[in-house]
C-alpha positions in Angstrom: -39.6 51.8 66.9 -40.7 48.5 67.9 -40.4 47.2 71.7 -39.5 44.1 73.3 -39.6 43.5 77.6 -37.4 41.0 78.8 -38.2 39.3 81.9 -36.1 37.3 84.1 -33.1 39.2 84.1 -30.5 37.9 87.1 -30.1 40.7 89.4 -26.3 40.7 89.3 -26.4 41.0 85.4 -29.3 43.9 86.0 -26.8 45.5 88.5 -23.8 45.3 85.9 -26.1 46.9 83.1 -27.4 49.9 84.7 -23.5 50.2 86.4 -22.6 50.5 83.0 -25.2 52.8 81.7 -24.1 55.1 84.6 -20.6 54.9 84.1 -20.8 55.5 80.2 -23.5 58.3 80.9 -25.6 55.9 78.4 -29.2 55.2 79.0 -30.3 51.6 80.0 -32.3 50.9 76.4 -28.8 52.5 74.4 -27.0 50.1 76.8 -29.3 47.1 76.1 -29.3 47.7 72.6 -25.4 47.9 72.1 -25.2 44.1 74.4 -27.6 43.0 72.3 -26.1 44.3 68.6 -23.2 43.2 70.0 -24.4 39.1 69.7 -26.8 39.4 67.4 -26.0 41.7 65.3 -25.6 41.9 61.3 -23.7 38.7 60.2 -21.2 41.1 58.3 -19.4 42.0 61.3 -18.9 38.1 62.0 -17.7 37.5 58.4 -14.5 38.9 58.6 -11.4 36.3 58.4 -9.1 35.7 61.0 -6.8 38.4 61.9 -8.9 41.1 60.8 -9.0 43.1 63.9 -5.2 42.9 64.2 -4.7 44.4 60.7 -7.5 46.9 61.0 -4.9 47.8 64.1 -1.9 47.3 62.6 -2.1 47.6 59.0 -1.1 46.0 56.6 1.5 45.6 53.8 0.5 45.6 49.9 2.3 42.6 47.5 5.1 45.2 46.5 5.7 46.6 50.4 6.3 42.7 51.4 8.5 41.8 48.0 10.7 44.9 48.4 10.9 43.8 52.1 12.1 40.4 51.3 14.5 41.5 49.2 16.0 44.1 51.4 16.6 41.6 54.6 17.5 38.2 52.2 21.2 39.2 53.0 20.8 38.6 56.8 19.9 34.7 55.5 23.5 34.2 54.4 25.6 32.2 56.1 29.0 33.5 56.9 31.0 30.4 56.8 34.0 31.6 57.9 32.5 33.4 61.0 31.6 29.4 62.1 35.3 27.8 61.4 
């Protein structure tokens, strides 16, 4: 395993890292790897289209499902002229 030494970390940043490690029960090394990996990790994480995380969370519709929904609510787009007189 390769090693990197990081010098000059601001004291308040060090405290935050130590607190996070303690709060999560992780080693300092693991917390640092997660922090570094989040900003310098594989490119595939950054290549997701805008809104991808929302789609992952909420799901999405197939073309067929979207078409069926639009057909089922089309009646609500009709204006009843008699109601507006």
